[in-house]
mmJSON file of the N, C-alpha and C atoms, coordinates in Angstrom:
{"data_MODEL":{"atom_site":{
"group_PDB":["ATOM","ATOM","ATOM","ATOM","ATOM","ATOM","ATOM","ATOM","ATOM","ATOM","ATOM","ATOM","ATOM","ATOM","ATOM","ATOM","ATOM","ATOM","ATOM","ATOM","ATOM","ATOM","ATOM","ATOM","ATOM","ATOM","ATOM","ATOM","ATOM","ATOM","ATOM","ATOM","ATOM","ATOM","ATOM","ATOM","ATOM","ATOM","ATOM","ATOM","ATOM","ATOM","ATOM","ATOM","ATOM","ATOM","ATOM","ATOM","ATOM","ATOM","ATOM","ATOM","ATOM","ATOM","ATOM","ATOM","ATOM","ATOM","ATOM","ATOM","ATOM","ATOM","ATOM","ATOM","ATOM","ATOM","ATOM","ATOM","ATOM","ATOM","ATOM","ATOM","ATOM","ATOM","ATOM","ATOM","ATOM","ATOM","ATOM","ATOM","ATOM","ATOM","ATOM","ATOM","ATOM","ATOM","ATOM","ATOM","ATOM","ATOM","ATOM","ATOM","ATOM","ATOM","ATOM","ATOM","ATOM","ATOM","ATOM","ATOM","ATOM","ATOM","ATOM","ATOM","ATOM","ATOM","ATOM","ATOM","ATOM","ATOM","ATOM","ATOM","ATOM","ATOM","ATOM","ATOM","ATOM","ATOM","ATOM","ATOM","ATOM","ATOM","ATOM","ATOM","ATOM","ATOM","ATOM","ATOM","ATOM","ATOM","ATOM","ATOM","ATOM","ATOM","ATOM","ATOM","ATOM","ATOM","ATOM","ATOM","ATOM","ATOM","ATOM","ATOM","ATOM","ATOM","ATOM","ATOM","ATOM","ATOM","ATOM","ATOM","ATOM","ATOM","ATOM","ATOM","ATOM","ATOM","ATOM","ATOM","ATOM","ATOM","ATOM","ATOM","ATOM","ATOM","ATOM","ATOM","ATOM","ATOM","ATOM","ATOM","ATOM","ATOM","ATOM","ATOM","ATOM","ATOM","ATOM","ATOM","ATOM","ATOM","ATOM","ATOM","ATOM","ATOM","ATOM","ATOM","ATOM","ATOM","ATOM","ATOM","ATOM","ATOM","ATOM","ATOM","ATOM","ATOM","ATOM","ATOM","ATOM","ATOM","ATOM","ATOM","ATOM","ATOM","ATOM","ATOM","ATOM","ATOM","ATOM","ATOM","ATOM","ATOM","ATOM","ATOM","ATOM","ATOM","ATOM","ATOM","ATOM","ATOM","ATOM","ATOM","ATOM","ATOM","ATOM","ATOM","ATOM","ATOM","ATOM","ATOM","ATOM","ATOM","ATOM","ATOM","ATOM","ATOM","ATOM","ATOM","ATOM","ATOM","ATOM","ATOM","ATOM","ATOM"],
"id":[1,2,3,4,5,6,7,8,9,10,11,12,13,14,15,16,17,18,19,20,21,22,23,24,25,26,27,28,29,30,31,32,33,34,35,36,37,38,39,40,41,42,43,44,45,46,47,48,49,50,51,52,53,54,55,56,57,58,59,60,61,62,63,64,65,66,67,68,69,70,71,72,73,74,75,76,77,78,79,80,81,82,83,84,85,86,87,88,89,90,91,92,93,94,95,96,97,98,99,100,101,102,103,104,105,106,107,108,109,110,111,112,113,114,115,116,117,118,119,120,121,122,123,124,125,126,127,128,129,130,131,132,133,134,135,136,137,138,139,140,141,142,143,144,145,146,147,148,149,150,151,152,153,154,155,156,157,158,159,160,161,162,163,164,165,166,167,168,169,170,171,172,173,174,175,176,177,178,179,180,181,182,183,184,185,186,187,188,189,190,191,192,193,194,195,196,197,198,199,200,201,202,203,204,205,206,207,208,209,210,211,212,213,214,215,216,217,218,219,220,221,222,223,224,225,226,227,228,229,230,231,232,233,234,235,236,237,238,239,240,241,242,243,244,245,246],
"type_symbol":["N","C","C","N","C","C","N","C","C","N","C","C","N","C","C","N","C","C","N","C","C","N","C","C","N","C","C","N","C","C","N","C","C","N","C","C","N","C","C","N","C","C","N","C","C","N","C","C","N","C","C","N","C","C","N","C","C","N","C","C","N","C","C","N","C","C","N","C","C","N","C","C","N","C","C","N","C","C","N","C","C","N","C","C","N","C","C","N","C","C","N","C","C","N","C","C","N","C","C","N","C","C","N","C","C","N","C","C","N","C","C","N","C","C","N","C","C","N","C","C","N","C","C","N","C","C","N","C","C","N","C","C","N","C","C","N","C","C","N","C","C","N","C","C","N","C","C","N","C","C","N","C","C","N","C","C","N","C","C","N","C","C","N","C","C","N","C","C","N","C","C","N","C","C","N","C","C","N","C","C","N","C","C","N","C","C","N","C","C","N","C","C","N","C","C","N","C","C","N","C","C","N","C","C","N","C","C","N","C","C","N","C","C","N","C","C","N","C","C","N","C","C","N","C","C","N","C","C","N","C","C","N","C","C","N","C","C","N","C","C","N","C","C","N","C","C"],
"label_atom_id":["N","CA","C","N","CA","C","N","CA","C","N","CA","C","N","CA","C","N","CA","C","N","CA","C","N","CA","C","N","CA","C","N","CA","C","N","CA","C","N","CA","C","N","CA","C","N","CA","C","N","CA","C","N","CA","C","N","CA","C","N","CA","C","N","CA","C","N","CA","C","N","CA","C","N","CA","C","N","CA","C","N","CA","C","N","CA","C","N","CA","C","N","CA","C","N","CA","C","N","CA","C","N","CA","C","N","CA","C","N","CA","C","N","CA","C","N","CA","C","N","CA","C","N","CA","C","N","CA","C","N","CA","C","N","CA","C","N","CA","C","N","CA","C","N","CA","C","N","CA","C","N","CA","C","N","CA","C","N","CA","C","N","CA","C","N","CA","C","N","CA","C","N","CA","C","N","CA","C","N","CA","C","N","CA","C","N","CA","C","N","CA","C","N","CA","C","N","CA","C","N","CA","C","N","CA","C","N","CA","C","N","CA","C","N","CA","C","N","CA","C","N","CA","C","N","CA","C","N","CA","C","N","CA","C","N","CA","C","N","CA","C","N","CA","C","N","CA","C","N","CA","C","N","CA","C","N","CA","C","N","CA","C","N","CA","C","N","CA","C","N","CA","C","N","CA","C","N","CA","C","N","CA","C","N","CA","C"],
"label_alt_id":[null,null,null,null,null,null,null,null,null,null,null,null,null,null,null,null,null,null,null,null,null,null,null,null,null,null,null,null,null,null,null,null,null,null,null,null,null,null,null,null,null,null,null,null,null,null,null,null,null,null,null,null,null,null,null,null,null,null,null,null,null,null,null,null,null,null,null,null,null,null,null,null,null,null,null,null,null,null,null,null,null,null,null,null,null,null,null,null,null,null,null,null,null,null,null,null,null,null,null,null,null,null,null,null,null,null,null,null,null,null,null,null,null,null,null,null,null,null,null,null,null,null,null,null,null,null,null,null,null,null,null,null,null,null,null,null,null,null,null,null,null,null,null,null,null,null,null,null,null,null,null,null,null,null,null,null,null,null,null,null,null,null,null,null,null,null,null,null,null,null,null,null,null,null,null,null,null,null,null,null,null,null,null,null,null,null,null,null,null,null,null,null,null,null,null,null,null,null,null,null,null,null,null,null,null,null,null,null,null,null,null,null,null,null,null,null,null,null,null,null,null,null,null,null,null,null,null,null,null,null,null,null,null,null,null,null,null,null,null,null,null,null,null,null,null,null],
"label_comp_id":["MET","MET","MET","ASN","ASN","ASN","THR","THR","THR","VAL","VAL","VAL","ARG","ARG","ARG","VAL","VAL","VAL","ASP","ASP","ASP","LEU","LEU","LEU","SER","SER","SER","PHE","PHE","PHE","ASP","ASP","ASP","GLN","GLN","GLN","ILE","ILE","ILE","GLN","GLN","GLN","GLN","GLN","GLN","ALA","ALA","ALA","LEU","LEU","LEU","ARG","ARG","ARG","ARG","ARG","ARG","LEU","LEU","LEU","PRO","PRO","PRO","PRO","PRO","PRO","GLN","GLN","GLN","GLN","GLN","GLN","LYS","LYS","LYS","ILE","ILE","ILE","ALA","ALA","ALA","LEU","LEU","LEU","TRP","TRP","TRP","ARG","ARG","ARG","LEU","LEU","LEU","LEU","LEU","LEU","ASP","ASP","ASP","LYS","LYS","LYS","GLU","GLU","GLU","LEU","LEU","LEU","ASP","ASP","ASP","ARG","ARG","ARG","SER","SER","SER","ALA","ALA","ALA","ILE","ILE","ILE","ALA","ALA","ALA","ARG","ARG","ARG","LYS","LYS","LYS","PHE","PHE","PHE","GLU","GLU","GLU","THR","THR","THR","THR","THR","THR","ILE","ILE","ILE","LYS","LYS","LYS","ALA","ALA","ALA","ILE","ILE","ILE","ARG","ARG","ARG","LYS","LYS","LYS","ALA","ALA","ALA","TYR","TYR","TYR","VAL","VAL","VAL","HIS","HIS","HIS","ILE","ILE","ILE","SER","SER","SER","GLU","GLU","GLU","ASP","ASP","ASP","GLU","GLU","GLU","VAL","VAL","VAL","MET","MET","MET","ALA","ALA","ALA","ASP","ASP","ASP","ALA","ALA","ALA","VAL","VAL","VAL","LYS","LYS","LYS","ALA","ALA","ALA","THR","THR","THR","HIS","HIS","HIS","ALA","ALA","ALA","VAL","VAL","VAL","ARG","ARG","ARG","HIS","HIS","HIS","ALA","ALA","ALA","LYS","LYS","LYS","ASN","ASN","ASN","ARG","ARG","ARG","PRO","PRO","PRO"],
"label_asym_id":["A","A","A","A","A","A","A","A","A","A","A","A","A","A","A","A","A","A","A","A","A","A","A","A","A","A","A","A","A","A","A","A","A","A","A","A","A","A","A","A","A","A","A","A","A","A","A","A","A","A","A","A","A","A","A","A","A","A","A","A","A","A","A","A","A","A","A","A","A","A","A","A","A","A","A","A","A","A","A","A","A","A","A","A","A","A","A","A","A","A","A","A","A","A","A","A","A","A","A","A","A","A","A","A","A","A","A","A","A","A","A","A","A","A","A","A","A","A","A","A","A","A","A","A","A","A","A","A","A","A","A","A","A","A","A","A","A","A","A","A","A","A","A","A","A","A","A","A","A","A","A","A","A","A","A","A","A","A","A","A","A","A","A","A","A","A","A","A","A","A","A","A","A","A","A","A","A","A","A","A","A","A","A","A","A","A","A","A","A","A","A","A","A","A","A","A","A","A","A","A","A","A","A","A","A","A","A","A","A","A","A","A","A","A","A","A","A","A","A","A","A","A","A","A","A","A","A","A","A","A","A","A","A","A","A","A","A","A","A","A","A","A","A","A","A","A"],
"label_entity_id":["1","1","1","1","1","1","1","1","1","1","1","1","1","1","1","1","1","1","1","1","1","1","1","1","1","1","1","1","1","1","1","1","1","1","1","1","1","1","1","1","1","1","1","1","1","1","1","1","1","1","1","1","1","1","1","1","1","1","1","1","1","1","1","1","1","1","1","1","1","1","1","1","1","1","1","1","1","1","1","1","1","1","1","1","1","1","1","1","1","1","1","1","1","1","1","1","1","1","1","1","1","1","1","1","1","1","1","1","1","1","1","1","1","1","1","1","1","1","1","1","1","1","1","1","1","1","1","1","1","1","1","1","1","1","1","1","1","1","1","1","1","1","1","1","1","1","1","1","1","1","1","1","1","1","1","1","1","1","1","1","1","1","1","1","1","1","1","1","1","1","1","1","1","1","1","1","1","1","1","1","1","1","1","1","1","1","1","1","1","1","1","1","1","1","1","1","1","1","1","1","1","1","1","1","1","1","1","1","1","1","1","1","1","1","1","1","1","1","1","1","1","1","1","1","1","1","1","1","1","1","1","1","1","1","1","1","1","1","1","1","1","1","1","1","1","1"],
"label_seq_id":[1,1,1,2,2,2,3,3,3,4,4,4,5,5,5,6,6,6,7,7,7,8,8,8,9,9,9,10,10,10,11,11,11,12,12,12,13,13,13,14,14,14,15,15,15,16,16,16,17,17,17,18,18,18,19,19,19,20,20,20,21,21,21,22,22,22,23,23,23,24,24,24,25,25,25,26,26,26,27,27,27,28,28,28,29,29,29,30,30,30,31,31,31,32,32,32,33,33,33,34,34,34,35,35,35,36,36,36,37,37,37,38,38,38,39,39,39,40,40,40,41,41,41,42,42,42,43,43,43,44,44,44,45,45,45,46,46,46,47,47,47,48,48,48,49,49,49,50,50,50,51,51,51,52,52,52,53,53,53,54,54,54,55,55,55,56,56,56,57,57,57,58,58,58,59,59,59,60,60,60,61,61,61,62,62,62,63,63,63,64,64,64,65,65,65,66,66,66,67,67,67,68,68,68,69,69,69,70,70,70,71,71,71,72,72,72,73,73,73,74,74,74,75,75,75,76,76,76,77,77,77,78,78,78,79,79,79,80,80,80,81,81,81,82,82,82],
"pdbx_PDB_ins_code":[null,null,null,null,null,null,null,null,null,null,null,null,null,null,null,null,null,null,null,null,null,null,null,null,null,null,null,null,null,null,null,null,null,null,null,null,null,null,null,null,null,null,null,null,null,null,null,null,null,null,null,null,null,null,null,null,null,null,null,null,null,null,null,null,null,null,null,null,null,null,null,null,null,null,null,null,null,null,null,null,null,null,null,null,null,null,null,null,null,null,null,null,null,null,null,null,null,null,null,null,null,null,null,null,null,null,null,null,null,null,null,null,null,null,null,null,null,null,null,null,null,null,null,null,null,null,null,null,null,null,null,null,null,null,null,null,null,null,null,null,null,null,null,null,null,null,null,null,null,null,null,null,null,null,null,null,null,null,null,null,null,null,null,null,null,null,null,null,null,null,null,null,null,null,null,null,null,null,null,null,null,null,null,null,null,null,null,null,null,null,null,null,null,null,null,null,null,null,null,null,null,null,null,null,null,null,null,null,null,null,null,null,null,null,null,null,null,null,null,null,null,null,null,null,null,null,null,null,null,null,null,null,null,null,null,null,null,null,null,null,null,null,null,null,null,null],
"Cartn_x":[128.914,127.206,126.732,125.654,125.487,124.208,123.565,122.334,121.596,120.072,119.216,117.864,117.892,116.323,115.52,114.105,113.091,112.074,111.584,110.285,109.111,108.494,107.036,105.986,105.314,103.852,103.082,102.093,101.571,100.496,99.98,99.017,99.73,100.734,101.623,102.068,102.612,102.73,101.271,99.982,99.031,98.455,98.757,98.37,99.241,100.521,101.704,101.217,100.866,100.288,99.097,98.331,96.974,97.436,98.528,98.674,99.576,99.904,100.405,99.42,100.139,99.023,98.626,97.607,97.231,98.076,98.904,99.671,101.151,101.358,102.41,101.538,100.419,99.791,99.276,99.459,99.447,100.424,101.592,103.022,103.58,102.924,103.291,102.489,101.263,100.233,101.055,101.448,101.932,103.123,103.981,105.011,105.09,103.729,103.762,102.846,101.947,101.142,101.898,103.217,104.238,104.885,104.808,105.189,104.384,102.776,101.7,102.198,101.709,101.907,100.551,99.616,98.368,98.133,99.099,98.307,98.468,99.339,99.459,98.34,97.895,96.544,95.55,95.369,94.665,94.333,95.427,95.226,94.804,95.405,94.766,93.153,93.03,91.649,90.498,90.798,90.284,90.5,91.823,91.796,90.904,90.958,89.88,88.095,88.068,86.687,86.357,86.955,86.996,86.799,87.53,87.456,86.309,85.743,84.639,83.552,83.371,82.302,82.407,83.355,83.614,83.299,83.493,82.894,81.748,80.834,79.449,78.673,78.905,78.601,76.876,77.336,75.572,74.638,75.049,74.197,73.365,72.093,71.127,71.048,70.981,70.974,69.973,68.898,67.522,68.215,68.984,69.471,70.669,71.755,72.742,72.142,70.842,70.345,69.546,69.095,68.261,69.492,70.488,71.537,72.311,72.206,72.943,71.797,70.214,69.241,69.569,69.727,69.537,71.084,71.844,73.037,73.178,72.692,72.564,71.438,70.409,69.287,69.946,70.67,71.592,72.586,73.451,74.122,73.697,72.378,71.435,71.247,70.695,70.017,71.001,72.229,73.295,73.944,73.965,74.002,72.991,71.815,71.061,70.737,71.671,71.422,72.381,71.96,72.805,74.132],
"Cartn_y":[75.812,75.774,77.057,77.164,78.153,78.17,79.58,79.808,80.845,80.256,80.927,81.623,82.805,83.374,83.567,82.894,83.304,83.872,85.274,85.829,85.497,84.881,84.581,85.395,85.771,86.001,85.206,85.478,84.321,83.811,84.641,83.934,83.116,83.288,82.316,81.173,81.164,80.018,79.283,79.901,78.991,78.645,79.234,78.569,77.322,77.598,76.177,75.128,75.44,74.253,73.526,74.406,73.724,72.614,72.83,72.062,70.85,70.666,69.49,68.304,67.123,65.945,65.707,65.177,64.77,64.287,63.579,63.127,63.887,64.856,65.724,66.894,67.35,68.044,67.819,66.204,65.774,65.635,65.246,65.474,67.068,67.816,69.477,69.622,69.225,69.88,68.864,67.946,67.347,67.904,68.456,69.016,70.419,70.928,72.548,72.129,71.331,70.943,71.028,69.963,70.079,71.255,72.268,73.589,74.645,74.221,74.918,75.254,76.024,76.516,76.548,75.429,74.634,76.233,75.89,76.563,78.026,78.781,80.041,80.715,79.607,79.583,79.756,78.939,79.032,80.169,80.922,81.832,82.769,83.231,84.461,84.347,83.263,83.076,83.151,82.872,83.164,84.631,85.273,87.142,87.565,87.079,87.635,87.802,86.596,86.166,87.091,87.093,88.048,89.464,90.123,91.281,91.644,90.65,90.723,91.087,90.097,90.032,91.125,91.632,92.847,94.352,94.401,95.373,95.621,94.527,94.155,93.8,93.992,93.328,94.203,95.569,96.544,95.98,95.324,95.038,93.552,94.084,92.75,91.432,90.159,89.18,88.97,89.567,89.876,90.801,91.862,92.749,92.247,91.563,90.285,89.521,88.761,88.04,88.553,89.958,90.751,91.246,91.528,91.87,90.706,89.573,88.266,87.974,87.714,87.17,88.446,89.78,90.94,90.65,90.404,90.114,88.873,87.504,86.605,86.787,87.394,87.997,88.614,89.544,90.218,89.396,88.779,87.887,86.796,86.189,85.367,86.097,87.546,88.383,88.561,88.636,89.135,88.019,86.773,86.077,85.242,86.024,85.308,86.259,87.424,88.574,87.885,88.258,87.861,88.368],
"Cartn_z":[94.763,94.667,94.037,93.283,93.028,93.614,93.884,94.626,93.835,93.563,92.676,93.374,93.309,94.086,93.005,93.58,92.948,94.093,93.299,93.826,93.612,94.097,93.891,94.514,93.93,94.768,95.584,96.646,97.29,96.44,95.605,94.266,93.681,93.223,92.767,93.025,94.541,95.187,95.566,95.738,95.63,94.673,93.34,92.204,92.005,92.298,92.211,93.129,94.256,95.24,94.501,94.163,93.706,92.432,91.87,90.721,91.1,92.304,92.899,92.856,92.85,92.942,94.36,94.696,95.821,96.984,96.724,97.714,98.51,96.826,97.344,98.648,98.077,98.934,100.155,100.832,102.028,102.599,102.038,102.429,102.974,102.038,102.443,103.661,103.803,104.783,106.046,106.137,107.279,107.746,106.828,107.087,107.919,107.46,107.727,109.155,109.127,110.527,111.665,111.574,112.819,113.105,112.417,112.782,113.395,113.207,114.056,115.53,115.858,117.769,117.971,118.121,118.316,119.818,120.473,121.996,121.542,120.54,120.477,119.786,119.223,118.0,118.731,119.753,120.804,121.624,121.948,122.688,122.016,120.698,120.255,119.757,119.56,119.309,120.559,121.86,122.691,123.126,122.835,123.035,122.24,121.065,119.963,119.919,120.995,121.018,122.314,123.319,124.765,124.196,123.324,122.548,121.931,121.488,120.795,121.676,122.45,123.559,124.433,125.025,125.536,124.757,123.262,122.7,122.258,122.635,122.279,123.337,124.516,125.573,125.671,124.918,125.454,124.259,123.57,122.317,122.743,122.665,122.833,121.888,122.574,121.685,120.224,120.76,119.673,118.533,118.883,117.941,117.025,117.815,117.036,116.023,116.248,115.148,114.586,114.566,113.573,112.605,112.921,112.181,111.236,112.111,111.147,110.28,110.308,109.412,108.197,108.906,107.574,106.616,107.204,106.525,105.63,106.068,105.249,104.078,104.556,103.331,102.28,102.718,101.551,100.864,101.687,100.914,99.606,100.064,99.252,98.39,98.799,97.657,96.18,97.027,96.239,95.015,95.678,94.954,93.863,93.914,92.807,91.797,91.915,90.472,89.831,88.537,87.282,87.073],
"occupancy":[1.0,1.0,1.0,1.0,1.0,1.0,1.0,1.0,1.0,1.0,1.0,1.0,1.0,1.0,1.0,1.0,1.0,1.0,1.0,1.0,1.0,1.0,1.0,1.0,1.0,1.0,1.0,1.0,1.0,1.0,1.0,1.0,1.0,1.0,1.0,1.0,1.0,1.0,1.0,1.0,1.0,1.0,1.0,1.0,1.0,1.0,1.0,1.0,1.0,1.0,1.0,1.0,1.0,1.0,1.0,1.0,1.0,1.0,1.0,1.0,1.0,1.0,1.0,1.0,1.0,1.0,1.0,1.0,1.0,1.0,1.0,1.0,1.0,1.0,1.0,1.0,1.0,1.0,1.0,1.0,1.0,1.0,1.0,1.0,1.0,1.0,1.0,1.0,1.0,1.0,1.0,1.0,1.0,1.0,1.0,1.0,1.0,1.0,1.0,1.0,1.0,1.0,1.0,1.0,1.0,1.0,1.0,1.0,1.0,1.0,1.0,1.0,1.0,1.0,1.0,1.0,1.0,1.0,1.0,1.0,1.0,1.0,1.0,1.0,1.0,1.0,1.0,1.0,1.0,1.0,1.0,1.0,1.0,1.0,1.0,1.0,1.0,1.0,1.0,1.0,1.0,1.0,1.0,1.0,1.0,1.0,1.0,1.0,1.0,1.0,1.0,1.0,1.0,1.0,1.0,1.0,1.0,1.0,1.0,1.0,1.0,1.0,1.0,1.0,1.0,1.0,1.0,1.0,1.0,1.0,1.0,1.0,1.0,1.0,1.0,1.0,1.0,1.0,1.0,1.0,1.0,1.0,1.0,1.0,1.0,1.0,1.0,1.0,1.0,1.0,1.0,1.0,1.0,1.0,1.0,1.0,1.0,1.0,1.0,1.0,1.0,1.0,1.0,1.0,1.0,1.0,1.0,1.0,1.0,1.0,1.0,1.0,1.0,1.0,1.0,1.0,1.0,1.0,1.0,1.0,1.0,1.0,1.0,1.0,1.0,1.0,1.0,1.0,1.0,1.0,1.0,1.0,1.0,1.0,1.0,1.0,1.0,1.0,1.0,1.0,1.0,1.0,1.0,1.0,1.0,1.0],
"B_iso_or_equiv":[0.0,0.0,0.0,0.0,0.0,0.0,0.0,0.0,0.0,0.0,0.0,0.0,0.0,0.0,0.0,0.0,0.0,0.0,0.0,0.0,0.0,0.0,0.0,0.0,0.0,0.0,0.0,0.0,0.0,0.0,0.0,0.0,0.0,0.0,0.0,0.0,0.0,0.0,0.0,0.0,0.0,0.0,0.0,0.0,0.0,0.0,0.0,0.0,0.0,0.0,0.0,0.0,0.0,0.0,0.0,0.0,0.0,0.0,0.0,0.0,0.0,0.0,0.0,0.0,0.0,0.0,0.0,0.0,0.0,0.0,0.0,0.0,0.0,0.0,0.0,0.0,0.0,0.0,0.0,0.0,0.0,0.0,0.0,0.0,0.0,0.0,0.0,0.0,0.0,0.0,0.0,0.0,0.0,0.0,0.0,0.0,0.0,0.0,0.0,0.0,0.0,0.0,0.0,0.0,0.0,0.0,0.0,0.0,0.0,0.0,0.0,0.0,0.0,0.0,0.0,0.0,0.0,0.0,0.0,0.0,0.0,0.0,0.0,0.0,0.0,0.0,0.0,0.0,0.0,0.0,0.0,0.0,0.0,0.0,0.0,0.0,0.0,0.0,0.0,0.0,0.0,0.0,0.0,0.0,0.0,0.0,0.0,0.0,0.0,0.0,0.0,0.0,0.0,0.0,0.0,0.0,0.0,0.0,0.0,0.0,0.0,0.0,0.0,0.0,0.0,0.0,0.0,0.0,0.0,0.0,0.0,0.0,0.0,0.0,0.0,0.0,0.0,0.0,0.0,0.0,0.0,0.0,0.0,0.0,0.0,0.0,0.0,0.0,0.0,0.0,0.0,0.0,0.0,0.0,0.0,0.0,0.0,0.0,0.0,0.0,0.0,0.0,0.0,0.0,0.0,0.0,0.0,0.0,0.0,0.0,0.0,0.0,0.0,0.0,0.0,0.0,0.0,0.0,0.0,0.0,0.0,0.0,0.0,0.0,0.0,0.0,0.0,0.0,0.0,0.0,0.0,0.0,0.0,0.0,0.0,0.0,0.0,0.0,0.0,0.0,0.0,0.0,0.0,0.0,0.0,0.0],
"pdbx_formal_charge":[null,null,null,null,null,null,null,null,null,null,null,null,null,null,null,null,null,null,null,null,null,null,null,null,null,null,null,null,null,null,null,null,null,null,null,null,null,null,null,null,null,null,null,null,null,null,null,null,null,null,null,null,null,null,null,null,null,null,null,null,null,null,null,null,null,null,null,null,null,null,null,null,null,null,null,null,null,null,null,null,null,null,null,null,null,null,null,null,null,null,null,null,null,null,null,null,null,null,null,null,null,null,null,null,null,null,null,null,null,null,null,null,null,null,null,null,null,null,null,null,null,null,null,null,null,null,null,null,null,null,null,null,null,null,null,null,null,null,null,null,null,null,null,null,null,null,null,null,null,null,null,null,null,null,null,null,null,null,null,null,null,null,null,null,null,null,null,null,null,null,null,null,null,null,null,null,null,null,null,null,null,null,null,null,null,null,null,null,null,null,null,null,null,null,null,null,null,null,null,null,null,null,null,null,null,null,null,null,null,null,null,null,null,null,null,null,null,null,null,null,null,null,null,null,null,null,null,null,null,null,null,null,null,null,null,null,null,null,null,null,null,null,null,null,null,null],
"auth_seq_id":[1,1,1,2,2,2,3,3,3,4,4,4,5,5,5,6,6,6,7,7,7,8,8,8,9,9,9,10,10,10,11,11,11,12,12,12,13,13,13,14,14,14,15,15,15,16,16,16,17,17,17,18,18,18,19,19,19,20,20,20,21,21,21,22,22,22,23,23,23,24,24,24,25,25,25,26,26,26,27,27,27,28,28,28,29,29,29,30,30,30,31,31,31,32,32,32,33,33,33,34,34,34,35,35,35,36,36,36,37,37,37,38,38,38,39,39,39,40,40,40,41,41,41,42,42,42,43,43,43,44,44,44,45,45,45,46,46,46,47,47,47,48,48,48,49,49,49,50,50,50,51,51,51,52,52,52,53,53,53,54,54,54,55,55,55,56,56,56,57,57,57,58,58,58,59,59,59,60,60,60,61,61,61,62,62,62,63,63,63,64,64,64,65,65,65,66,66,66,67,67,67,68,68,68,69,69,69,70,70,70,71,71,71,72,72,72,73,73,73,74,74,74,75,75,75,76,76,76,77,77,77,78,78,78,79,79,79,80,80,80,81,81,81,82,82,82],
"auth_comp_id":["MET","MET","MET","ASN","ASN","ASN","THR","THR","THR","VAL","VAL","VAL","ARG","ARG","ARG","VAL","VAL","VAL","ASP","ASP","ASP","LEU","LEU","LEU","SER","SER","SER","PHE","PHE","PHE","ASP","ASP","ASP","GLN","GLN","GLN","ILE","ILE","ILE","GLN","GLN","GLN","GLN","GLN","GLN","ALA","ALA","ALA","LEU","LEU","LEU","ARG","ARG","ARG","ARG","ARG","ARG","LEU","LEU","LEU","PRO","PRO","PRO","PRO","PRO","PRO","GLN","GLN","GLN","GLN","GLN","GLN","LYS","LYS","LYS","ILE","ILE","ILE","ALA","ALA","ALA","LEU","LEU","LEU","TRP","TRP","TRP","ARG","ARG","ARG","LEU","LEU","LEU","LEU","LEU","LEU","ASP","ASP","ASP","LYS","LYS","LYS","GLU","GLU","GLU","LEU","LEU","LEU","ASP","ASP","ASP","ARG","ARG","ARG","SER","SER","SER","ALA","ALA","ALA","ILE","ILE","ILE","ALA","ALA","ALA","ARG","ARG","ARG","LYS","LYS","LYS","PHE","PHE","PHE","GLU","GLU","GLU","THR","THR","THR","THR","THR","THR","ILE","ILE","ILE","LYS","LYS","LYS","ALA","ALA","ALA","ILE","ILE","ILE","ARG","ARG","ARG","LYS","LYS","LYS","ALA","ALA","ALA","TYR","TYR","TYR","VAL","VAL","VAL","HIS","HIS","HIS","ILE","ILE","ILE","SER","SER","SER","GLU","GLU","GLU","ASP","ASP","ASP","GLU","GLU","GLU","VAL","VAL","VAL","MET","MET","MET","ALA","ALA","ALA","ASP","ASP","ASP","ALA","ALA","ALA","VAL","VAL","VAL","LYS","LYS","LYS","ALA","ALA","ALA","THR","THR","THR","HIS","HIS","HIS","ALA","ALA","ALA","VAL","VAL","VAL","ARG","ARG","ARG","HIS","HIS","HIS","ALA","ALA","ALA","LYS","LYS","LYS","ASN","ASN","ASN","ARG","ARG","ARG","PRO","PRO","PRO"],
"auth_asym_id":["A","A","A","A","A","A","A","A","A","A","A","A","A","A","A","A","A","A","A","A","A","A","A","A","A","A","A","A","A","A","A","A","A","A","A","A","A","A","A","A","A","A","A","A","A","A","A","A","A","A","A","A","A","A","A","A","A","A","A","A","A","A","A","A","A","A","A","A","A","A","A","A","A","A","A","A","A","A","A","A","A","A","A","A","A","A","A","A","A","A","A","A","A","A","A","A","A","A","A","A","A","A","A","A","A","A","A","A","A","A","A","A","A","A","A","A","A","A","A","A","A","A","A","A","A","A","A","A","A","A","A","A","A","A","A","A","A","A","A","A","A","A","A","A","A","A","A","A","A","A","A","A","A","A","A","A","A","A","A","A","A","A","A","A","A","A","A","A","A","A","A","A","A","A","A","A","A","A","A","A","A","A","A","A","A","A","A","A","A","A","A","A","A","A","A","A","A","A","A","A","A","A","A","A","A","A","A","A","A","A","A","A","A","A","A","A","A","A","A","A","A","A","A","A","A","A","A","A","A","A","A","A","A","A","A","A","A","A","A","A","A","A","A","A","A","A"],
"auth_atom_id":["N","CA","C","N","CA","C","N","CA","C","N","CA","C","N","CA","C","N","CA","C","N","CA","C","N","CA","C","N","CA","C","N","CA","C","N","CA","C","N","CA","C","N","CA","C","N","CA","C","N","CA","C","N","CA","C","N","CA","C","N","CA","C","N","CA","C","N","CA","C","N","CA","C","N","CA","C","N","CA","C","N","CA","C","N","CA","C","N","CA","C","N","CA","C","N","CA","C","N","CA","C","N","CA","C","N","CA","C","N","CA","C","N","CA","C","N","CA","C","N","CA","C","N","CA","C","N","CA","C","N","CA","C","N","CA","C","N","CA","C","N","CA","C","N","CA","C","N","CA","C","N","CA","C","N","CA","C","N","CA","C","N","CA","C","N","CA","C","N","CA","C","N","CA","C","N","CA","C","N","CA","C","N","CA","C","N","CA","C","N","CA","C","N","CA","C","N","CA","C","N","CA","C","N","CA","C","N","CA","C","N","CA","C","N","CA","C","N","CA","C","N","CA","C","N","CA","C","N","CA","C","N","CA","C","N","CA","C","N","CA","C","N","CA","C","N","CA","C","N","CA","C","N","CA","C","N","CA","C","N","CA","C","N","CA","C","N","CA","C","N","CA","C","N","CA","C","N","CA","C","N","CA","C","N","CA","C"],
"pdbx_PDB_model_num":[1,1,1,1,1,1,1,1,1,1,1,1,1,1,1,1,1,1,1,1,1,1,1,1,1,1,1,1,1,1,1,1,1,1,1,1,1,1,1,1,1,1,1,1,1,1,1,1,1,1,1,1,1,1,1,1,1,1,1,1,1,1,1,1,1,1,1,1,1,1,1,1,1,1,1,1,1,1,1,1,1,1,1,1,1,1,1,1,1,1,1,1,1,1,1,1,1,1,1,1,1,1,1,1,1,1,1,1,1,1,1,1,1,1,1,1,1,1,1,1,1,1,1,1,1,1,1,1,1,1,1,1,1,1,1,1,1,1,1,1,1,1,1,1,1,1,1,1,1,1,1,1,1,1,1,1,1,1,1,1,1,1,1,1,1,1,1,1,1,1,1,1,1,1,1,1,1,1,1,1,1,1,1,1,1,1,1,1,1,1,1,1,1,1,1,1,1,1,1,1,1,1,1,1,1,1,1,1,1,1,1,1,1,1,1,1,1,1,1,1,1,1,1,1,1,1,1,1,1,1,1,1,1,1,1,1,1,1,1,1,1,1,1,1,1,1]
}}}
C-alpha cells in the first residue's frame, strides 16, 4: 500500500468544500456534527459570557448601548463608501 501526503492550507480546504455538490456538503456536515462535544461548547460559551460580564460590570447599560449604536453607524458608514 502506498501512502500519499498532501499539505493543504485551511483556505484551500474551504475552497474545495465550497465546490462540493449540496448532497456531499450535507453528508460531510452530518459526519462532523456527530463529533461535536456540545456540552463542552456550551461550557466554553458560558465561561466566556461570565468573563465578559465580570470585566464590564462597572459599565452602565446606557454606555454599552451608546457604544453599540456608534459602532453600528461606523459600520454602515464604511459600507456606503465607494
